C-alpha positions in Angstrom: 147.8 180.8 139.0 149.1 183.4 136.5 150.8 185.9 139.0 153.1 183.1 140.7 154.0 181.9 136.8 154.7 185.3 135.6 157.0 186.1 139.1 158.8 182.4 138.8 159.6 183.6 135.3 160.7 187.2 136.7 162.7 185.2 139.0 164.4 183.1 136.3 165.4 186.3 134.5 166.8 187.4 137.8 168.3 184.5 139.1 170.4 184.1 135.3 173.3 186.3 134.4 174.8 188.3 131.3 177.1 185.2 130.2 174.6 182.9 130.9 172.4 184.8 129.0 175.3 184.8 126.3 175.7 180.8 126.3 171.8 180.5 125.8 171.5 182.2 123.6 174.5 180.8 121.3 172.7 176.9 121.8 170.1 178.8 120.2 172.3 179.9 117.1 173.1 176.1 116.3 170.0 174.8 118.0 168.5 177.3 114.1 166.1 179.3 116.3 167.3 182.6 115.9 164.8 184.4 116.9 164.8 182.7 120.2 168.7 183.8 120.7 168.3 187.6 120.2 165.7 187.6 123.1 168.3 186.1 124.9 171.1 188.2 123.7 169.1 191.2 123.9 168.3 189.9 127.5 172.3 189.6 127.9 172.9 193.5 127.5 170.5 194.4 129.4 171.8 192.6 132.7 175.0 193.9 131.9 174.3 197.9 130.8 172.9 197.1 134.7 176.3 196.2 136.0 178.5 199.6 137.0 182.0 198.7 136.5 181.6 195.1 137.1 182.6 192.0 135.8 178.9 190.9 134.1 180.0 194.6 132.0 182.4 193.3 130.2 180.0 190.7 128.9 177.8 193.6 127.0 180.0 193.5 123.4 179.5 189.8 123.3 175.7 190.2 124.0 175.4 193.1 121.2 177.9 190.8 118.6 175.4 187.8 119.2 172.6 190.3 118.5 174.4 191.6 115.4 174.8 187.3 114.4 170.6 186.7 115.3 170.0 189.2 113.1 171.4 188.4 109.7 170.2 185.3 110.5 167.0 186.5 110.6 167.9 187.8 107.1 168.5 192.0 108.4 171.7 192.5 107.5 170.8 196.2 107.9 168.9 195.8 111.3 172.5 193.5 112.3 175.2 196.7 112.0 174.1 198.6 114.9 174.7 196.3 117.6 178.2 194.7 115.6 179.4 199.1 115.8 178.2 199.0 119.6 180.6 195.5 120.3 183.4 197.2 118.6 183.0 200.5 120.3 182.7 198.9 124.1 185.5 196.4 123.6 187.7 198.3 120.8 190.8 195.4 120.9 188.4 192.5 120.5 188.9 190.5 117.3 185.5 189.2 117.9 183.7 192.2 117.2 185.8 193.3 114.3 185.2 189.9 112.3 181.3 190.6 113.2 181.3 193.7 112.0 183.4 193.1 108.9 180.7 189.9 108.2 178.6 192.3 108.7 179.4 195.7 106.2 180.9 192.5 103.3 176.7 191.9 103.3 175.7 195.3 102.4 176.1 197.8 99.8 179.6 200.7 99.6 181.4 198.7 102.9 183.8 196.9 101.1 185.8 198.9 101.7 185.7 199.1 105.4 184.7 195.8 105.8 188.3 195.0 104.2 189.4 197.7 106.9 187.6 195.8 109.5 189.0 192.5 108.8 193.3 193.7 108.8 192.3 194.9 112.4 190.6 191.5 113.0 193.9 190.0 112.3 196.1 191.9 113.3 194.3 191.9 116.8 195.1 188.2 116.5 196.8 186.6 114.0 196.8 183.4 116.1 192.9 182.8 115.2 191.6 181.2 112.0 188.6 183.4 111.8 190.4 186.8 110.5 192.1 184.6 107.8 189.3 182.7 106.9 187.3 186.2 107.2 190.1 188.2 104.7 189.7 184.8 102.2 186.2 185.1 102.2 186.7 189.5 101.3 189.2 188.1 99.0 186.8 185.7 97.6 183.6 187.9 96.3 185.3 189.8 95.0 187.6 187.6 92.5 190.8 187.8 93.7 191.6 184.2 94.0 195.7 184.3 94.7 195.4 186.1 97.7 191.6 184.0 98.6 194.1 181.1 98.2 196.8 182.6 100.7 194.5 184.0 103.2 192.8 179.9 103.8 196.0 178.4 103.7 196.9 180.7 106.7 193.9 180.3 108.3 195.0 176.1 107.7 198.4 176.4 109.6 197.0 178.3 112.5 193.8 176.3 112.6 196.0 173.0 112.9 199.0 175.1 115.7 195.2 176.0 117.9 194.0 172.7 117.2 196.3 170.1 115.8 195.1 166.8 115.2 193.6 165.3 111.7 190.7 166.1 109.9 187.3 164.6 110.8 187.0 160.9 109.3 184.0 161.2 106.5 180.1 162.0 107.7 181.7 161.7 111.4 179.1 159.8 113.8 177.8 161.3 117.0 180.8 159.1 119.4 182.9 160.2 116.8 184.5 163.2 118.9 184.4 166.0 116.6 186.3 168.9 117.8 185.6 172.5 117.0 188.9 172.5 114.7 187.9 169.9 112.9 184.7 171.8 111.2 186.7 175.5 111.1 189.3 173.8 109.0 187.0 171.6 106.6 184.5 175.1 105.5 187.8 176.5 105.3 189.3 174.1 102.7 185.9 174.3 100.9 186.2 177.9 100.7 190.2 177.1 99.0 188.9 174.5 96.4 186.1 177.6 95.0 189.7 179.5 95.2 191.7 177.0 93.2 189.0 176.5 90.8 188.6 180.3 90.5 185.2 180.3 91.5 183.0 183.8 90.9 180.5 184.4 92.5 176.8 184.7 92.2 176.8 188.2 91.3 180.0 189.1 89.7 178.8 191.7 87.6 178.4 193.7 90.8 181.2 196.3 93.3 180.1 195.9 96.5 181.9 198.6 97.2 179.8 201.0 94.7 177.1 203.1 96.6 173.8 201.1 94.8 171.7 198.0 95.6 172.7 194.9 93.8 169.2 194.2 93.3 170.1 197.7 90.9 172.3 196.4 89.6 170.8 192.3 89.5 167.7 193.8 87.0 170.4 195.3 85.2 172.1 192.2 83.6 168.9 190.3 84.0 167.7 192.8 81.2 170.9 192.9 79.6 171.1 188.4 79.0 167.3 188.7 78.3 167.7 190.6 75.2 170.9 189.0 74.0 169.4 186.4 74.4 166.2 187.4 72.3 168.1 189.3 69.6 170.2 187.0 69.3 167.4 184.0 68.8 165.3 186.7 66.7 168.1 187.0 64.2 169.1 184.2 64.1 165.1 182.8 63.4 164.2 185.8 60.8 168.0 184.6 58.8 166.6 181.4 58.0 163.4 181.9 57.8 164.5 184.8 55.3 167.2 182.3 53.6 163.9 179.4 53.0 161.0 181.7 51.5 164.0 183.6 48.7 164.5 180.0 47.7 160.5 180.5 46.1 160.5 183.5 43.2 156.8 183.8 43.6 157.5 184.7 48.0 160.7 186.4 47.8 159.2 189.7 47.9 156.9 188.9 51.3 160.1 187.2 52.9 161.6 190.8 52.7 159.0 192.2 54.2 159.5 189.8 56.4 162.8 190.2 57.2 161.6 194.5 57.6 159.4 193.2 60.5 161.7 191.3 62.6 164.0 194.5 62.2 161.0 196.4 63.8 160.2 193.6 66.6 164.1 194.0 67.4 164.4 197.4 67.8 160.9 197.2 69.9 162.4 194.3 72.0 165.6 196.4 72.8 163.5 199.9 73.6 161.5 197.4 76.1 164.2 196.1 78.2 166.4 199.4 78.0 163.6 200.8 80.2 164.0 198.4 82.8 167.9 199.8 83.2 168.1 202.3 86.0 171.8 202.4 86.5 173.0 203.3 82.6 176.5 204.9 83.7 177.3 201.4 85.9 176.6 199.0 82.6 179.9 199.7 81.3 182.0 199.1 84.9 179.2 195.6 84.8 180.5 194.3 81.9 184.3 195.2 83.2 183.6 192.8 86.2 181.9 190.6 84.7 183.2 189.6 80.8 180.9 186.8 79.5 177.9 189.3 80.3 180.5 192.0 78.1 180.6 189.3 75.5 177.2 188.2 75.2 176.1 191.6 74.8 178.6 192.6 72.5 177.7 189.1 70.5 174.3 189.7 70.2 175.3 193.3 69.2 177.2 192.0 65.9 174.2 188.7 65.1 171.9 191.9 65.1 174.1 194.4 62.9 175.3 191.2 60.4 171.5 190.3 59.7 170.9 194.1 59.3 173.8 193.6 57.2 172.5 190.9 55.2 169.0 191.6 55.0 170.2 194.6 53.2 172.2 192.6 50.7 169.4 190.0 50.3 167.2 193.2 49.4 169.8 195.2 46.9 169.0 194.3 43.2 172.1 193.1 41.0 174.7 192.4 43.1 178.0 191.4 41.7 178.6 187.5 42.3 182.3 189.1 44.5 179.9 189.5 47.0 178.4 186.6 47.7 180.9 185.4 49.9 180.3 188.3 52.5 176.9 187.4 52.0 177.2 183.9 53.0 179.6 184.7 56.2 177.3 188.1 57.4 174.4 184.9 57.7 176.8 182.9 59.2 177.2 184.9 62.0 173.8 186.0 62.3 172.6 182.6 62.3 175.8 180.7 64.7 176.7 183.1 66.5 174.6 182.4 69.9 176.3 178.7 69.2 179.3 179.6 69.7 179.1 181.9 71.8 177.5 179.2 74.4 180.7 176.5 73.3 183.2 179.3 74.0 181.9 179.9 77.2 181.9 176.7 78.0 185.5 175.9 77.7 187.3 178.6 78.7 184.6 177.9 82.3 186.1 173.9 82.2 189.4 175.2 81.3 189.8 177.8 84.4 191.4 176.7 86.7 192.9 174.0 89.5 190.0 171.2 89.4 192.6 168.6 90.4 194.3 170.8 93.4 190.2 171.4 93.9 189.0 168.4 94.7 192.0 167.2 97.2 190.8 170.1 99.1 187.0 169.1 98.8 188.1 165.4 99.7 190.1 166.5 102.7 186.9 168.2 104.0 184.5 165.0 103.4 182.6 165.3 106.1 181.2 169.3 104.9 178.1 168.4 103.0 178.7 171.5 100.8 182.6 169.3 99.9 180.4 166.8 98.0 178.5 169.1 96.5 181.2 170.9 95.4 182.8 167.7 94.6 180.7 166.2 92.4 180.5 169.7 90.4 184.3 169.1 90.3 183.9 165.8 89.0 182.5 167.0 85.8 184.5 170.5 85.5 186.8 167.5 85.0 185.2 165.2 82.7 184.3 168.4 80.4 188.3 169.3 80.4 188.9 165.7 79.3 186.5 165.2 77.0 187.3 168.3 75.3 190.8 167.1 74.9 189.5 163.4 73.4 187.1 164.4 70.7 189.5 166.6 68.7 192.3 163.6 69.1 190.0 161.5 68.0 188.9 163.4 65.2 192.2 164.6 64.4 193.6 160.7 64.4 190.7 159.7 62.1 191.6 162.7 59.2 195.5 162.4 59.4 197.1 159.6 61.8 195.2 156.8 63.5 198.3 156.2 65.0 198.3 159.2 67.2 194.6 158.0 68.3 197.4 155.2 70.7 198.0 159.0 73.5 194.5 158.6 73.9 194.5 155.3 76.4 196.6 157.9 79.0 193.7 161.0 78.5 190.8 160.0 81.1 193.8 158.8 83.7 193.9 162.2 85.5 189.6 161.5 86.2 190.2 158.3 86.8 193.0 159.3 90.0 189.7 161.9 90.8 187.1 159.5 90.7 188.4 157.5 93.1 189.8 160.0 95.6 186.2 161.8 95.9 184.8 159.5 97.9 181.0 160.3 97.7 181.7 161.1 93.2 180.0 157.2 92.7 176.4 158.9 94.2 176.0 160.5 90.9 174.6 157.5 89.2 175.3 160.1 85.7 179.0 160.9 86.5 179.4 157.2 86.7 178.1 156.6 83.5 179.0 159.8 81.9 183.0 158.2 82.9 182.4 154.5 81.8 181.5 156.2 78.7 184.5 158.1 78.6 187.5 155.8 79.1 185.2 153.0 76.4 185.6 155.9 74.0 189.3 156.5 74.9 189.5 152.7 74.5 188.1 152.3 71.3 189.7 154.3 69.6 193.7 153.6 70.9 192.2 150.2 70.1 191.4 151.2 66.3 194.6 153.0 65.7 196.0 150.0 66.7 194.2 147.6 65.1 194.8 150.5 61.7 198.3 150.3 61.9 200.6 147.0 61.3 197.7 146.9 58.0 198.2 149.4 57.2 194.3 149.9 56.6 190.9 149.9 58.5 189.3 146.5 58.7 186.1 145.9 59.8 187.4 145.3 63.2 189.7 148.8 63.5 186.3 150.2 62.0 184.4 148.5 64.4 186.7 150.2 67.3 186.6 153.2 65.8 182.6 153.4 65.8 182.8 152.5 69.4 185.1 155.2 70.6 182.7 157.3 68.7 179.7 156.7 70.0 180.6 156.8 73.2 181.9 160.1 73.2 178.7 161.5 71.4 176.3 159.2 74.1 179.2 161.6 76.8 178.2 164.6 75.7 174.2 163.1 75.2 174.0 161.8 79.3 175.9 165.8 80.2 172.3 167.1 78.6 170.3 164.6 80.5 172.4 165.1 84.1 171.4 169.3 82.7 168.0 169.0 81.9 166.8 166.8 85.0 168.7 169.2 87.4 167.1 172.1 85.6 163.6 170.7 85.3 163.6 169.7 89.3 165.7 172.8 90.0 168.8 171.4 92.0 172.5 171.4 92.0 173.5 171.0 87.9 177.3 170.2 86.5 178.3 173.3 86.6 180.2 175.7 87.9 177.0 178.3 89.1 175.8 175.1 91.2 179.3 175.5 93.7 178.7 177.4 97.1 180.9 178.6 99.6 180.8 178.2 103.1 180.2 180.8 105.3 182.5 182.0 108.0 183.3 182.8 111.1 180.3 183.9 112.6 181.4 186.1 115.5 179.9 183.8 118.9 183.2 183.3 120.7 182.4 184.2 123.9 184.2 187.8 125.9 187.3 187.3 128.1 186.7 189.0 131.3 188.3 190.3 134.0 187.5 188.1 137.4 187.3 188.8 140.8 190.9 188.2 141.4 192.1 189.7 139.0 190.6 192.6 139.7 191.4 192.5 143.3 194.9 192.3 142.8 195.1 195.5 139.8 193.4 197.8 142.4 195.7 196.8 145.4 198.6 196.4 143.0 201.8 199.1 143.8 203.3 198.2 140.4 201.3 197.9 137.0 204.2 197.4 133.8 203.1 196.9 130.7 205.0 195.2 127.9 205.0 195.5 124.4 207.0 195.4 121.4 208.5 197.8 119.5 211.3 198.3 116.4 214.0 196.6 118.4 212.5 194.6 120.4 210.4 193.9 123.8 209.8 196.9 126.0 208.0 197.1 129.4 207.0 200.2 130.3 205.1 201.5 134.1 201.5 202.4 133.9 198.8 203.3 136.2 195.1 200.8 136.0 191.7 201.7 136.0 188.3 199.7 135.1 186.6 200.8 132.5 182.8 201.3 132.0 182.7 198.2 129.9 185.0 195.8 132.1 188.0 196.6 129.7 191.2 197.6 131.6 192.3 201.3 131.0 195.6 201.8 130.8 198.1 205.5 131.6 201.5 204.3 130.0 204.6 205.7 129.6 206.1 208.4 126.5 206.1 205.6 123.3 203.5 202.8 124.3 200.8 204.7 122.3 202.9 205.1 118.7 203.9 201.3 119.8 200.5 200.1 120.4 199.1 201.1 116.6 201.9 199.0 115.0 201.7 196.0 117.4 198.9 196.0 119.3 199.5 193.0 121.4 200.4 193.9 124.7 200.9 192.2 128.2 199.9 194.2 131.4 201.5 192.7 134.8 200.4 194.0 138.0 201.8 192.4 141.8 201.5 193.9 145.2 201.4 194.3 148.6 197.4 192.8 148.4 195.8 191.1 151.8 196.6 187.3 149.6 200.1 188.7 147.4 198.3 188.3 144.5 199.3 188.8 141.0 197.5 189.5 137.9 199.1 189.1 134.1 196.5 190.3 131.4 196.6 189.1 128.0 195.4 191.2 125.5 194.9 193.5 122.8 195.8 198.0 123.2 194.0 200.5 121.6 194.9 204.2 121.7 192.2 206.4 123.1 192.9 210.0 124.0 195.0 209.7 127.0 195.1 206.4 127.5 194.9 202.6 126.4 192.2 200.9 126.8 193.1 197.1 126.7 190.6 194.5 125.6 192.0 190.6 127.3 192.5 188.1 125.0 194.2 186.1 128.8 194.1 186.6 132.5 196.5 184.7 134.5 196.7 185.5 138.3 198.2 183.7 140.6 200.0 183.9 144.6 203.3 184.7 145.8 204.4 182.2 148.1 204.9 183.6 152.1 207.3 182.5 154.6 206.5 178.6 154.8 206.6 178.0 152.0 209.9 178.7 151.5 212.7 176.3 150.5 
C-alpha cells in the first residue's frame, strides 16, 4: 500500500510540466501558503533544468522568480536574493525578473542603488507595463522623493488603464463583480500615490537604504536617542518645578539646591547609559539630517538640560542682581515648556504637511482596497486637525480683538465636510464623526456669537451663550481626539496620526514567462531568412541575423553591425523569420534584446506564428 502511494506521487510529479508547477506555485502564493509555493517552484526549477534547449527550459526563469517571491513571503529576504539573481541570469531581458530582483534588493541594507538600477532596466524593457513604474514609485517613496514617486505612480496608472481599460472597481466587490486583475493594480497604486501626495515618511525615515549597515542597528540608535530626549526633558522639567516649589520655603532652600544637583547627576547617568547603547555614532549626524524631527528632539532636549543647569546656577548664586530675573524666569520656562512646545510644533507641522484633499481623492478611487479605507480615515483626522488649527486661533482672535471676524468661521469646516462625505467609509469611525459634528458646532457657535454681537456692539446674553457653546465645542474636539488616540494606544490599533498610514506592496513579479512554442521553434529552425528590427536615432531599422535557441530557452542572434549599440539605447526589438519550412510557417518574436559577447540574447514578450497561403489559397 505504501509503495503504491509513493509510486502514484512520483508519477504525478513526472506528469506535471514545469509550467504546471509554476502555475501551482502562483495559486499557492495567492492562497497565502508560501511554504507549499516554494516546494512547487523548486519542482518547476528542477524540471526546467532537466530540459536541454527545450520549451520547458524557458520556464526556469519563472520558477526562480517564484522561489524568490515565496522566500520573501516567508521573511527570508537574504535567501530570496540568489534565486532572483539566477532568474536574471537565465533571462537577462525579462522585465519581471528585473522587477523581482529590484524588490529583493530594496529590502536588503546597502543595495538601494542597485535596486534603483534594476528598476530602471525593468522600465526600459517594458515601458508599457505598470509594474516597473509602480516599483520606481515605491523606491522613490521609501527614500522620501515624493515628487518623483507621484510622477511614477501617475505613469503606472496611465499604463494600467491603457493595457486594461475600464472603470475602477465598486466598493466591496463581490464574487460576481467580475473584478479584473488590473483593477487591483490600479487600486494599490492609488493608495501609494495618496501617500506621496501626503508626503508620507516611511517608519525608518532616519535610515538611508544605501547604508551598508543593518537597519536594526540604526533603529537601536534612534530609540536610544529618543529615550534619552524624553527622559532628559521630563527630568529637567520636574526638577525645575520641584526646586522652585521647595525654594519658596526658607527652611528648604538648601535642600532644594541639593536636590537640583542630584537631578543633574542623574541626568549624567542617564546620558551615559543611553550613549552606551549606540554603536553607530559616525552615522548619528546623518540620521538626524535624514529625520529632522529626530534632530530637533535631541537638540531641544540638550537645550532644556542646558537651560536647567544655567537656571540652577543662578538659583544657587548669592546676590543675583534684579536685572537677571527675566533671564532666570526665561531659563525656567525653557526647561519646563520645552517638551510640550516641541510636541505641539511637531503635531502642527505634521498636520499641515502634504495635500490631504488630493490624497483623499486617490483613496476614495481605491475604496475597494482595505488599506485605502484605513488611510482615508487617518487623512480625515489630519484634515480635521488642520481645520481645528485654523478655527481655534480665529475664534480666540475674534473674541479678543474683532468679533465680526468670527463670521468667517462658517466657511472653515467646508473642505472637511466635503471630504468627509466623499470618503464613503469615514463614517465607520464614531470618534471622527463626533469630532466633525463638534467642529461644525464650534464654527456655528462662534459665527452666531459674532452675528448677535454685531448690531448691538455689545455682548448680549444670547451672544455670550453662543460664544460659550462655540469655544466649548472647540475644546471638546481636542478631548475627542485625545480619547481616540488613547483608545488606539490602549488597544494597539491604528491611531489618528500620520504613523498609522500604510503603504501597499507592489508589484510581486509572478508574471508568467513567454516561451518559444514548438511551432515557433520549427519555423526558426527551417527559416531561410531571419530579420532583426530595432530602433536607432534615425528611425526603425532592419538587419539580417542568424538565430539559434539558447540553453535557457531564449532566442540568440548574431546580427549585423550597429545592432548591439542600438539595443543599448532601446532594447525592444522584433525578430521575423520565414523560409521553406514544411508548412511554410513564419514567426515573429517581439521581445527585449541584451547584448552579450558576440551575440544578442532576446527574451520573448510576445510570440506570433502563422502560415503563408499556398497556391490553392490564392485569389
